[in-house]
N, C-alpha and C positions, 0 to 999 in steps of 0.2 A: 031526731033526723031519721028518715025512713031509709031502709036498706035499698040498694040499687035493685032495679027490676031484674028478675032472673034471666030474661031474654037478653038484656044488655050485658050481664055478667057472662053469659054464654058466648056472646059475640067477642067480648074482650079476650076471653080464654081462647077462642078460635083464632083470633089474630095473633096472639102470643105463640100459640102452637105452630101456626103456619109459618110465621117469621123464623122460628127456631129451626124448623125442619127444611126450609127452602134453601137452595143454593144461593139465591140472591132475591132481592125485591126491587121493583121499579115502580115509582109513583108517577102517575100522570093526571092531568086535568082533562075531563071529558065533556065539559060544558059545551052544549050545542050539538052533540052527537045524538042521533035518533036511536030508538030501540033496535031497529034493524041494523043500523051501522055498528052498534055495540055487539050485537050477535055475530056480525061478520068479523069483527075484531077478535072476539073470543075464539072463533074457529081458526083464524090465522095464527093465533098464539098457541093454541092447543097442539098444532102440528109441530111446533119447535120446542115444546116443553114449557109453555107458560099458561098460567091460570089467572084470568082477569076477574077481579072482584071489586065491588063498590061498597065502601064502608063510610060511616059518619066519622068526621075528623075527631070529634070528642072521644069516641070509643077507641079509635086507633091511638090517640094520644095517651089514654089510660093504659093501653096495652104495652106501649113502648116505654113508659115512664119507669125509671129505675132498672132498665134492662140494657143489654148491649146494643139494642136497636134505638136507643133514645135519640141518636143523631137524626132520625127521620122526623122528629117533631117540627123542625124548622120548615119542612116541606108540606106540612099539613095546613095549607091555606087554599080556600076555594074548593069546589067539588073535586074530590080526590078518589081515585081508584088505584088499586095495587095489583101489579102483575107479579105473581109468585113464580119464581123460576126454579124448575126442577131439572132443567137440562143445561144448555150453554147460555150464559148470559148474553154473549155476543149475538147469538141467533135470535133471542127474544128482543134485544135492543134493535136489531135490524128489522124485525117484523113491525115493531112499533114505529120506527122511523119511516119505513116504507108506507105504512098506513097513514101516518100524519101528512105525507106528501100528497096523498089523495084526499084526505079529510083533515084540513088544517085545524079543525076544532080540537083535535087530539094534541095535547102539549106534553112533552116529556119534562118532568120537574127534576128528577134525580133518583137516587136509589141507594142501595147498600149491598155490598158483596163482602161476605165475611164480617169483619168488624170495621171495614172502611166505608165511609159515605161517598157516594158518587154524585157528581154534578151532572147537569144536562149535557154539558160539553163532553164529559167523560163517557156518557152513554152514546153520544154520536160517534166518538172515536171507537168505542167497542163495536158499534154497528158496522164500521168499515172493515173490521177484521174478518178474514175468511173463517169458515167453520173449522171445528176441531179436526174433522176428518181430512180437510184440505191441508191444514197445518201439519198434521202427522205425515201425510203423503209427501209434503215438501221436505220435512225433516228427514224422512226415510230416503228420499231421493238425494238429499245433500250428503247423507252418510254413505249411500250406495255408490255414488259417483266416484269418490276416491278409491273405494274398494275395487270397483271395476277397472279403474286406471291401473291400480297396483297389480291386479290379475293380468291385465294386458302386458304390463312391463315384465312380469315374471314369465309369461309365455314367450315374450320376445327375447329374453336373455339367452336361451339355448340356441335360437336361430342366429342371433348376432354373434354368439361365441363361435358357432360353426362357420359363419361367414369369415370371421376374423382369423380362425385357424386355417381355413382354405386359402385366404389371401396370403398369410404368412408362408404356407407351404409353397404356393405358386411363386412367391418372391424368392424363396431359397432354391427353387428349381427342382423339387422332387417331393413325392408323397412320403408320408411317414414310413410306408412299407420298405422303400428303398433304403432309407436311413437305418431302418432296423436290420436289413440284410447286410448293409455295410458294417454295422456294429457287430453283427453276428459272425462275419467272415474272419476277423482276427481270432476269435475264440475257436473257430473250426481249425484255422491254421495252426493255432497253438497246440490244439489237441493232436493234429497230424504231425507237427514237429516233435511233440513228445513221443508219439508212436514210432517215428523214424529215428529218434535219437539213439536207440540201441544199435540200429544198423550202422549208423555213422560211427559209433564207438567201435563196433566190430571191425569196420574197415580201417580204423585208425592205424594199425600196425603197418599197412602197406606203404605209407610215406616213409616209415622208419627203414623198411627194407630197401626202398629206393635210395635213401640217403646212404645206406651201407654199401649198396652197389656202386653208387657214385664215388664213395671213398675208395673202394677196391679198384675201380677203374683208374682213378687218379694215381693210386699207389703203383699199379702196374705200369702206367705210362712213365712215372718217374724212374722206375727200375729199368725200363727200356732205354730211356734217355741216358741214364747213368752207365749202362752197359755199352751203349754205342759210343759214348764220348771217348773212353780210353782207346778204342780200336782205331780211331782217327789219328791220335797223337803218334803212335809208332810209325805209321805210314809217313808222316811228315819227317821223322828222324831218318827214316830209311832213304828218303829222297835227298837229304842234305849231307849224308855221310861221305860220298865220293868227293864232294867239293873240298873237304878238309884235307 
C-alpha cells in the first residue's frame, strides 16, 4: 500500500492544527455559490474574525478521527466548507446567517465550540445574540444602575434627616439654640446661687437678732403689765373702805 500523498498529509495536518487553535468551527454547504459570491462571503467573515476554507470531506474526516473534533464527522456530507472562528462565534454565525438570507445556496450545517457539537438551530440562536461588547455594556449598565441608586439614596439621607429635624424643631416650637440656652440657664443660676451663698450665710445672724429683740420687747411688755396691775387693786380697796 502506497503512502498518502504529501500534499494530502499537509492538508490533514493543516485542518487538525486550525481546529485545535480556533475558538470554534462552523461547517456550511456552499453548493451553488459562485466564485465571486464565495469571495464576498470570505470578506464578510474576515471582518468578524472568521476564515472560510473549502476542504474535501475525506481529508477533514481523516483530520478529526480520533480527536476531540470527531463529532464533526456526521456533518461531512455534500460539499463542505469550514469557517474557523478566531473571534466571537455569535458574530461569525450572524454573518453566515445574514449572507444565507441573501444567497440561500449557503446552508449552515452545524459546528463545534470547545468540546461541544452545535446543530444548525444552535447556530441560528447564537446569531440572534448581541455582540460581546453590547453584552458587556448591558452587564455594566445593570451593575451601575443599583450603584447609582444607592449613591442617590446616600446623598438624600442628610437632606431627609435635616428636613426631619427641622420638622421636629418646628413641632416643639423652638430651635435647638433656645433649648440649649434654657438648659444653660440653671447652670448659670446654680453658679450664681453658689456665689451668693456666703452673703446669705453672712446675713443669717440678723434674723437671730430680730428674734432676740422680739423676745426683749415681749418681756418688757409683761413687766409693764405686771407692774400696772397691783397699782389698780389698792385703788379699789381705797374706794370701798368708807362703806365698811
